[in-house]
NUSE-728080 format. One record per residue: residue number from 1; residue in one letter; x, y, z of N, C-alpha, C in turn. Coordinates in nm, 3 decimals. Layout:
// residues N
pos code nu nv nw cau cav caw cu cv cw
NUM a X Y Z X Y Z X Y Z
...
END
This chain:
// residues 114
pos code nu nv nw cau cav caw cu cv cw
1 m 8.036 4.286 3.588 8.096 4.242 3.682 8.151 4.341 3.814
2 v 8.160 4.300 3.911 8.182 4.393 4.025 8.320 4.379 4.076
3 f 8.387 4.465 4.098 8.522 4.478 4.176 8.518 4.566 4.289
4 r 8.609 4.535 4.354 8.633 4.592 4.512 8.744 4.625 4.546
5 y 8.752 4.776 4.630 8.861 4.836 4.630 8.865 4.888 4.799
6 l 8.961 4.890 4.872 8.987 4.907 4.991 9.033 5.055 5.009
7 v 8.957 5.160 5.069 9.028 5.291 5.074 9.126 5.306 5.179
8 t 9.213 5.315 5.148 9.336 5.334 5.279 9.413 5.492 5.252
9 a 9.480 5.519 5.336 9.565 5.636 5.374 9.613 5.696 5.227
10 p 9.709 5.614 5.139 9.752 5.672 5.015 9.657 5.719 4.932
11 d 9.512 5.684 4.951 9.406 5.712 4.850 9.344 5.851 4.903
12 l 9.383 5.906 4.988 9.301 6.012 5.065 9.355 6.129 4.987
13 n 9.248 6.261 4.991 9.300 6.384 4.934 9.307 6.455 5.069
14 a 9.346 6.602 5.059 9.366 6.691 5.156 9.258 6.692 5.259
15 h 9.146 6.667 5.217 9.035 6.656 5.309 8.994 6.558 5.372
16 g 9.084 6.433 5.362 9.060 6.296 5.411 8.986 6.215 5.382
17 t 8.929 6.241 5.267 8.817 6.167 5.173 8.889 6.102 5.050
18 l 8.837 5.998 5.001 8.883 5.914 4.876 8.928 6.053 4.749
19 h 9.015 6.054 4.703 9.056 6.146 4.623 8.969 6.100 4.454
20 g 8.909 6.208 4.407 8.826 6.176 4.285 8.926 6.113 4.187
21 g 9.035 6.143 4.167 9.154 6.083 4.087 9.186 5.969 4.073
22 v 9.183 5.888 4.225 9.205 5.762 4.256 9.074 5.675 4.221
23 l 8.944 5.729 4.235 8.850 5.655 4.212 8.825 5.639 4.063
24 l 8.869 5.745 3.966 8.850 5.737 3.847 8.931 5.625 3.777
25 r 9.063 5.643 3.838 9.163 5.515 3.816 9.126 5.367 3.837
26 w 9.048 5.365 3.957 8.985 5.227 3.994 8.856 5.193 3.906
27 i 8.797 5.302 3.849 8.679 5.273 3.762 8.723 5.249 3.627
28 d 8.863 5.299 3.579 8.937 5.231 3.438 8.984 5.138 3.439
29 e 9.049 5.089 3.567 9.101 4.950 3.578 9.006 4.843 3.585
30 a 8.874 4.870 3.647 8.764 4.793 3.668 8.705 4.747 3.502
31 a 8.710 4.856 3.444 8.637 4.876 3.299 8.745 4.797 3.225
32 g 8.862 4.834 3.205 8.978 4.769 3.175 9.000 4.627 3.175
33 m 8.982 4.561 3.286 8.969 4.429 3.352 8.869 4.356 3.264
34 h 8.749 4.415 3.273 8.610 4.366 3.229 8.656 4.328 3.073
35 s 8.679 4.462 2.991 8.729 4.434 2.887 8.828 4.347 2.826
36 r 8.926 4.339 2.893 9.020 4.225 2.885 8.959 4.095 2.899
37 k 8.890 4.058 3.023 8.828 3.952 3.028 8.718 3.904 2.906
38 l 8.639 3.986 2.862 8.540 3.983 2.761 8.601 3.950 2.623
39 t 8.716 4.011 2.600 8.772 3.990 2.447 8.887 3.908 2.453
40 n 8.975 3.876 2.572 9.090 3.808 2.558 9.175 3.876 2.477
41 r 9.182 4.015 2.490 9.298 4.087 2.398 9.313 4.229 2.492
42 v 9.422 4.276 2.458 9.477 4.381 2.549 9.376 4.507 2.477
43 c 9.326 4.558 2.580 9.249 4.667 2.539 9.270 4.801 2.604
44 v 9.255 4.935 2.548 9.289 5.055 2.610 9.169 5.133 2.610
45 t 9.201 5.243 2.726 9.098 5.342 2.729 9.085 5.442 2.601
46 r 8.966 5.461 2.553 8.949 5.529 2.458 8.898 5.673 2.502
47 f 8.767 5.648 2.579 8.703 5.780 2.623 8.619 5.756 2.773
48 m 8.593 5.826 2.803 8.514 5.844 2.933 8.433 5.972 2.970
49 n 8.311 5.954 2.974 8.238 6.103 3.011 8.117 6.066 3.111
50 e 8.053 6.177 3.132 7.936 6.169 3.197 7.951 6.140 3.365
51 v 8.086 6.165 3.415 8.108 6.131 3.555 8.019 6.205 3.656
52 a 8.007 6.151 3.735 7.910 6.213 3.850 7.950 6.172 3.990
53 f 8.015 6.265 4.058 8.054 6.229 4.213 7.914 6.239 4.273
54 v 7.891 6.155 4.370 7.760 6.147 4.417 7.796 6.204 4.583
55 s 7.874 6.126 4.643 7.915 6.116 4.796 8.036 6.083 4.808
56 k 8.097 6.084 4.930 8.246 6.062 4.985 8.274 5.950 5.022
57 a 8.394 5.904 5.019 8.433 5.775 5.069 8.542 5.794 5.141
58 k 8.562 5.731 5.280 8.657 5.766 5.357 8.724 5.631 5.400
59 a 8.872 5.658 5.448 8.951 5.534 5.498 8.898 5.435 5.556
60 g 8.892 5.307 5.507 8.802 5.185 5.554 8.704 5.181 5.482
61 d 8.660 5.257 5.405 8.523 5.214 5.325 8.580 5.097 5.190
62 i 8.483 5.030 5.183 8.491 4.922 5.076 8.433 4.981 4.937
63 v 8.507 5.027 4.863 8.417 5.081 4.721 8.407 4.944 4.633
64 a 8.288 4.936 4.582 8.237 4.829 4.484 8.209 4.908 4.387
65 i 8.271 4.857 4.253 8.274 4.904 4.112 8.225 4.832 4.011
66 e 8.083 4.843 3.966 8.014 4.769 3.870 8.004 4.816 3.726
67 t 8.066 4.705 3.636 8.101 4.775 3.502 7.993 4.678 3.424
68 n 7.911 4.748 3.344 7.813 4.673 3.245 7.831 4.728 3.114
69 v 7.827 4.623 3.040 7.833 4.659 2.865 7.707 4.726 2.825
70 t 7.723 4.834 2.748 7.615 4.880 2.684 7.642 4.875 2.547
71 i 7.738 4.873 2.475 7.759 4.864 2.346 7.891 4.786 2.297
72 l 7.880 4.683 2.228 7.978 4.615 2.169 7.999 4.644 2.027
73 g 8.106 4.720 1.992 8.113 4.738 1.846 8.233 4.637 1.794
74 k 8.275 4.643 1.681 8.350 4.574 1.619 8.505 4.562 1.669
75 t 8.547 4.678 1.732 8.686 4.676 1.809 8.666 4.737 1.933
76 s 8.551 4.817 1.962 8.544 4.852 2.103 8.428 4.815 2.199
77 v 8.439 4.838 2.316 8.347 4.773 2.421 8.326 4.896 2.517
78 s 8.182 4.946 2.538 8.136 5.048 2.597 8.083 4.994 2.728
79 f 8.095 5.057 2.819 8.041 5.036 2.956 7.965 5.148 3.031
80 a 7.873 5.098 3.106 7.828 5.211 3.228 7.858 5.171 3.346
81 v 7.902 5.248 3.428 7.990 5.223 3.555 7.922 5.300 3.674
82 r 7.924 5.197 3.786 7.851 5.287 3.912 7.928 5.224 4.053
83 a 7.991 5.334 4.127 8.053 5.285 4.223 7.947 5.305 4.372
84 w 7.984 5.227 4.458 7.895 5.241 4.584 7.983 5.208 4.695
85 e 7.964 5.234 4.832 8.026 5.196 4.923 7.956 5.048 4.973
86 d 8.019 4.955 4.996 7.967 4.801 4.967 7.894 4.779 5.103
87 i 7.923 4.840 5.222 7.849 4.782 5.338 7.702 4.857 5.361
88 s 7.720 5.019 5.332 7.602 5.085 5.337 7.534 5.085 5.215
89 n 7.561 5.055 5.091 7.507 5.063 4.973 7.481 5.219 4.927
90 r 7.557 5.294 4.998 7.556 5.427 4.960 7.614 5.453 4.820
91 s 7.570 5.546 4.723 7.624 5.568 4.602 7.744 5.642 4.633
92 i 7.861 5.645 4.534 7.973 5.733 4.541 7.984 5.798 4.412
93 a 7.952 5.713 4.325 7.970 5.790 4.169 7.908 5.708 4.087
94 t 7.895 5.773 3.968 7.844 5.708 3.844 7.942 5.755 3.707
95 v 7.932 5.659 3.599 8.009 5.709 3.490 7.902 5.643 3.397
96 g 7.890 5.750 3.281 7.784 5.721 3.154 7.832 5.649 3.072
97 n 7.986 5.662 3.036 8.033 5.590 2.933 8.194 5.567 2.915
98 v 8.223 5.429 2.937 8.375 5.423 2.931 8.398 5.354 2.809
99 v 8.482 5.373 2.723 8.505 5.286 2.638 8.634 5.257 2.589
100 f 8.643 5.109 2.582 8.791 5.067 2.557 8.794 5.007 2.405
101 v 8.912 4.988 2.348 8.956 4.962 2.228 9.040 4.847 2.232
102 s 9.030 4.729 2.156 9.118 4.633 2.146 9.237 4.677 2.040
103 i 9.354 4.632 2.086 9.482 4.677 2.006 9.558 4.564 1.983
104 d 9.635 4.551 1.851 9.743 4.442 1.836 9.858 4.483 1.896
105 h 9.978 4.419 1.901 10.097 4.421 1.977 10.171 4.574 1.915
106 q 10.121 4.628 1.804 10.181 4.761 1.771 10.091 4.863 1.796
107 g 9.998 4.858 1.882 9.921 4.951 1.914 9.800 5.001 1.845
108 n 9.770 4.936 1.716 9.678 4.929 1.634 9.557 4.885 1.673
109 k 9.436 4.948 1.651 9.309 4.900 1.677 9.256 4.767 1.569
110 v 9.229 4.658 1.636 9.200 4.565 1.577 9.073 4.494 1.640
111 a 8.989 4.427 1.552 8.849 4.367 1.597 8.875 4.256 1.692
112 h 8.801 4.260 1.782 8.824 4.185 1.925 8.751 4.045 1.909
113 g 8.654 4.050 1.820 8.589 3.918 1.788 8.487 3.867 1.865
114 v 8.458 3.929 1.961 8.349 3.930 2.041 8.213 3.884 1.980
END
């Protein structure tokens, strides 16, 4: 799935470019929405690694974030994620592994049934 975000002033760091933490939040949100849609359950972030920031994004850029399922476990869904500037196709970042786990109303992990 592909999600898009517009870089605006509140998202910028002291150097005037997209703050890395904001980009990671968007990546987390995109993978979370994908896991929710796929499982039809509430899912929470369990793990994220292999983050590579490739280039900068600035105000006005449209950041596209693509989430691809890599592993479907009994309670978990793993994603590979890439982010790029949507007009120029310039790569911004990649995340090798984002893992979400489905939970019940008490916060316990449960089988998602996918």
